[in-house]
C-alpha positions in Angstrom: 19.9 7.4 7.7 16.8 9.5 6.8 13.4 9.0 8.5 11.1 6.8 6.5 7.7 8.1 6.0 4.8 5.8 4.8 3.6 8.3 2.3 1.9 5.8 0.0 -0.6 3.8 1.8 -0.2 3.8 -1.3 2.4 4.1 0.9 5.3 5.7 -0.7 8.1 4.9 1.6 10.7 7.6 1.5 13.8 8.8 3.3 15.2 12.3 3.6 17.3 10.8 0.8 15.9 9.4 -2.4 12.5 7.7 -2.6 12.1 4.2 -1.2 9.1 1.8 -1.2 8.2 -1.7 -1.5 6.1 -3.6 -3.8 6.4 -6.8 -5.6 6.2 -9.1 -8.5 8.5 -10.5 -11.0 8.3 -8.4 -14.2 6.5 -11.2 -16.0 4.2 -11.9 -13.1 3.2 -8.3 -12.9 2.2 -8.2 -16.5 0.0 -11.2 -16.0 -1.4 -10.0 -12.7 -2.3 -6.6 -13.9 -4.6 -8.3 -16.5 -6.7 -9.4 -13.5 -7.0 -6.1 -11.8 -9.5 -5.9 -9.0 -9.5 -2.2 -8.7 -10.4 -0.4 -11.9 -13.6 -2.0 -13.1 -15.9 0.2 -11.0 -14.1 3.6 -11.3 -16.9 5.4 -13.2 -19.9 3.6 -11.6 -22.5 6.1 -10.4 -22.3 6.6 -6.6 -25.6 5.1 -5.5 -26.2 2.6 -2.7 -29.1 1.0 -0.8 -30.9 3.0 1.9 -28.9 1.1 4.6 -26.1 3.7 4.1 -27.7 6.0 6.6 -26.4 9.4 7.7 -25.4 11.3 9.8 -23.0 8.7 11.2 -20.0 8.9 13.6 -17.0 6.6 13.3 -13.7 6.4 15.2 -10.7 6.5 12.8 -7.3 4.9 13.3 -6.0 8.0 15.1 -8.7 7.4 17.7 -10.6 10.5 16.6 -14.4 10.5 16.5 -15.5 11.8 13.1 -19.1 12.7 12.4 -20.2 12.8 8.7 -23.5 14.6 8.2 -24.5 13.3 4.8 -23.1 11.0 2.2 -19.9 12.6 0.9 -20.2 14.1 -2.6 -16.8 15.7 -2.7 -13.9 13.6 -1.4 -10.2 14.3 -1.1 -7.8 11.4 -0.8 -4.4 12.1 0.7 -2.7 8.8 -0.1 -2.5 6.8 -3.3 -3.9 3.8 -1.4 -7.0 5.7 -0.4 -7.4 6.9 -3.9 -7.4 3.4 -5.3 -9.9 2.2 -2.7 -12.3 5.1 -3.4 -12.1 4.5 -7.1 -12.6 0.8 -6.7 -15.8 1.5 -4.8 -17.1 3.3 -7.8 -16.7 6.8 -6.4 -14.1 8.1 -8.7 -16.5 10.9 -9.9 -16.7 12.1 -6.3 -12.9 12.5 -5.9 -12.1 16.2 -6.2 -8.5 16.1 -4.8 -5.6 13.7 -4.5 -2.2 14.0 -2.8 0.0 14.2 -5.9 1.7 12.6 -8.8 1.9 9.2 -7.1 -1.9 9.0 -7.2 -1.6 7.4 -10.6 -4.0 4.4 -10.5 -6.5 4.0 -11.9 -5.7 6.3 -14.8 -8.6 8.5 -14.0 -6.9 9.6 -10.8 -4.2 11.4 -12.8 -6.5 14.1 -13.9 -7.8 15.0 -10.4 -6.5 18.2 -8.7 -3.4 17.7 -6.5 -3.4 19.1 -3.1 0.1 18.0 -1.8 2.4 20.6 -0.4 5.8 21.6 -1.5 8.6 19.2 -2.6 8.6 16.0 -4.6 6.5 14.1 -2.1 4.2 16.9 -0.7 4.4 15.3 2.8 1.8 17.7 4.1 -1.3 18.9 2.2 -1.8 22.5 1.1 -4.5 23.5 3.5 -5.7 26.4 1.4 -6.1 24.1 -1.7 -8.0 21.5 0.4 -10.5 24.1 1.8 -11.0 25.6 -1.7 -12.2 22.2 -2.9 -15.0 22.3 -0.3 -14.6 18.6 0.5 -17.3 16.7 2.5 -14.6 14.2 3.5 -10.8 13.9 3.5 -9.3 10.4 3.7 -5.8 10.3 4.9 -3.2 8.1 6.6 -1.3 8.3 9.9 0.8 11.4 10.9 0.2 15.1 10.4 -1.7 15.8 13.6 -1.2 19.5 13.3 -2.6 20.0 9.8 -5.4 17.5 10.5 -6.5 19.6 13.4 -6.2 22.8 11.4 -8.5 21.3 8.7 -11.0 20.1 11.3 -11.0 23.6 12.8 -11.9 24.8 9.3 -14.8 22.4 9.1 -13.3 19.6 7.0 -14.1 16.0 8.1 -10.7 14.3 8.2 -10.7 10.5 8.6 -7.5 8.4 9.0 -7.0 4.8 8.0 -3.7 3.0 8.8 -3.7 -0.6 7.7 -1.0 -2.6 9.5 -1.7 -5.9 7.7 -4.0 -7.6 5.2 -6.8 -8.3 7.6 -6.7 -4.7 8.9 -6.9 -3.5 5.3 -10.1 -5.4 4.7 -11.6 -3.7 7.8 -10.5 -0.3 6.5 -12.1 -0.9 3.1 -15.4 -1.8 4.9 -15.1 1.3 7.1 -14.4 3.5 4.0 -17.4 2.0 2.3 -19.6 2.8 5.3 -18.5 6.4 5.7 -18.8 7.1 2.0 -22.3 5.6 1.8 -21.5 2.4 -0.2 -21.2 -0.3 2.4 -22.4 -3.1 0.2 -19.8 -2.4 -2.5 -17.1 -2.3 0.1 -18.2 -5.6 1.5 -18.2 -7.2 -1.9 -14.7 -5.8 -2.6 -13.3 -7.0 0.7 -14.9 -10.4 0.3 -13.4 -10.8 -3.2 -9.9 -9.9 -1.9 -10.3 -12.2 1.1 -11.2 -15.1 -1.3 -8.1 -14.5 -3.4 -5.9 -14.3 -0.2 -7.4 -17.6 1.0 -6.6 -19.2 -2.4 -2.9 -18.2 -1.9 -2.9 -19.6 1.6 -4.2 -22.9 0.3 -1.6 -23.0 -2.5 1.4 -22.4 -0.2 0.1 -24.4 2.8 1.7 -27.7 1.6 5.0 -26.1 0.5 8.1 -25.6 2.7 8.4 -22.1 3.9 11.1 -20.0 2.1 13.6 -17.7 3.8 13.7 -14.3 2.1 15.1 -10.8 2.3 13.2 -7.7 1.1 15.3 -4.8 0.0 13.3 -1.5 0.3 16.3 0.7 -0.4 20.0 0.8 -1.1 22.3 2.4 0.0 22.1 2.0 2.9 20.7 -1.5 2.7 17.3 -1.2 4.2 14.5 -3.8 4.7 11.2 -4.2 6.4 10.5 -5.0 10.1 7.8 -7.4 11.5 5.3 -4.7 12.2 5.0 -3.5 8.6 2.3 -4.1 6.0 4.8 -5.6 3.6 6.2 -8.0 6.1 2.6 -9.4 6.7 2.3 -10.0 2.9 5.6 -11.8 2.8 4.5 -14.1 5.6 1.2 -14.8 3.9 3.1 -15.6 0.6 5.0 -18.4 2.4 8.1 -16.5 3.3 10.0 -16.3 6.6 11.8 -13.0 6.3 15.3 -12.9 7.8 14.4 -9.5 9.2 11.9 -11.0 11.7 14.1 -9.9 14.6 14.2 -6.3 13.6 13.1 -3.7 16.2 12.3 -0.9 13.6 9.9 -0.8 10.8 12.6 0.0 8.2 15.9 -1.1 9.6 19.3 -1.0 8.0 20.7 -4.5 7.4 24.2 -5.8 7.2 25.5 -7.6 4.1 27.7 -9.7 6.4 24.5 -10.7 8.3 22.8 -11.7 5.1 25.7 -13.9 4.2 25.3 -15.8 7.5 21.5 -15.8 7.3 21.5 -17.2 3.8 18.1 -16.2 2.5 16.8 -18.4 -0.4 15.1 -15.5 -2.2 16.2 -11.8 -2.5 13.4 -9.3 -3.4 14.3 -5.9 -4.7 11.7 -3.1 -4.5 11.2 -1.4 -7.9 11.7 2.0 -6.3 15.2 0.9 -5.2 15.9 1.6 -8.9 18.1 -1.4 -9.8 18.0 -4.6 -11.6 18.7 -8.1 -10.2 21.9 -8.0 -12.2 23.0 -4.8 -10.6 22.5 -6.3 -7.1 24.9 -9.2 -8.0 27.5 -6.6 -9.0 27.6 -4.9 -5.6 30.6 -5.4 -3.4 30.1 -8.5 -1.2 26.6 -9.4 -2.4 27.5 -12.5 -4.4 28.4 -14.2 -1.1 24.6 -14.0 -0.2 23.1 -17.4 -1.1 20.1 -16.1 -3.0 22.3 -13.7 -5.0 24.8 -16.4 -5.8 22.1 -18.8 -6.9 20.4 -16.2 -9.1 17.2 -16.0 -7.0 17.0 -12.2 -7.1 13.7 -10.7 -8.2 12.5 -7.2 -9.0 9.3 -6.4 -7.3 6.6 -3.8 -8.2 6.5 -1.4 -5.3 2.9 -0.3 -5.8 1.4 -3.7 -5.5 2.5 -4.2 -1.9 3.3 -0.8 -0.5 -0.2 0.5 -1.2 -2.7 -1.1 1.2 -5.5 -1.1 -1.4 -7.4 -3.5 -3.7 -4.3 -4.4 -5.8 -2.4 -5.9 -2.9 -4.0 -9.3 -3.8 -2.1 -9.1 -7.1 1.1 -8.5 -5.2 0.4 -11.3 -2.8 -0.2 -13.7 -5.6 3.0 -12.6 -7.3 5.0 -13.0 -4.1 3.7 -16.5 -3.7 4.7 -17.3 -7.3 8.2 -16.0 -6.6 8.5 -18.1 -3.4 6.8 -21.2 -4.7 7.0 -21.4 -8.6 4.2 -23.5 -10.0 1.9 -23.3 -7.0 -0.5 -20.7 -8.6 -1.8 -20.5 -12.1 
């Protein structure tokens, strides 16, 4: 089995084999949810904020590194689709001069920004020369890559890491990004709006029986999510008790025989797994799984849950609708 890398925070989960990731929403649900996007409406707003956004400032990132930012960043590089979405949602799209690669596809304006990812389909490391040539005031990234991060710091680039492990952590990261980019009030408003929508989901599912589920991140081999992952946190908040709660790894392989015994009521398939619910039912041995046999297999939109950013509330709402039909409008 390949090593899974959370490359999308937007996290694009991938193996040394084909791409994997997780996201969610029944196709019909996604269409409705996207109509209520929380992330695109401020993409071109001028980047101004109240005088409270004072610089210079020093903050400790999720790698434990103290990062000092001398002035409000005017040239920002985002090395993860999730960070790209957050920065655009904060109205700073015009300040983004570099993104990681082709997966930085939301909002549409991000597609025209220079790509600084390295070689290969995923560009797991940035091209340091491209980054430096863009003269960024700030580079927002995710966990991993200690060597290239230090190299960029040595070259004078302020590199700041965020690594959301759950929904509450994401809200804190959004507020932190708002503070270090000089728009703390916008970040607070965005986080508060997301928190309100999450609370609405919690109220909707609170009176419903919890549903056992299985989340397929990749196949073959059959791979799911462990209890310390961002996606697992969303599943729990949506009223699901994942059968992978005992997993010791973040992205463990799972046995079909075990699933037959565990009998999940709902089977979720990440869109990046590249198959339809009908294709799942045709796999050898899968029809013996309760959810598959009963037709409770749903395709999920990977980007809505694998990217810790503003749109995860859409994914959370879609998950809740899948687990508890009729509980949300």
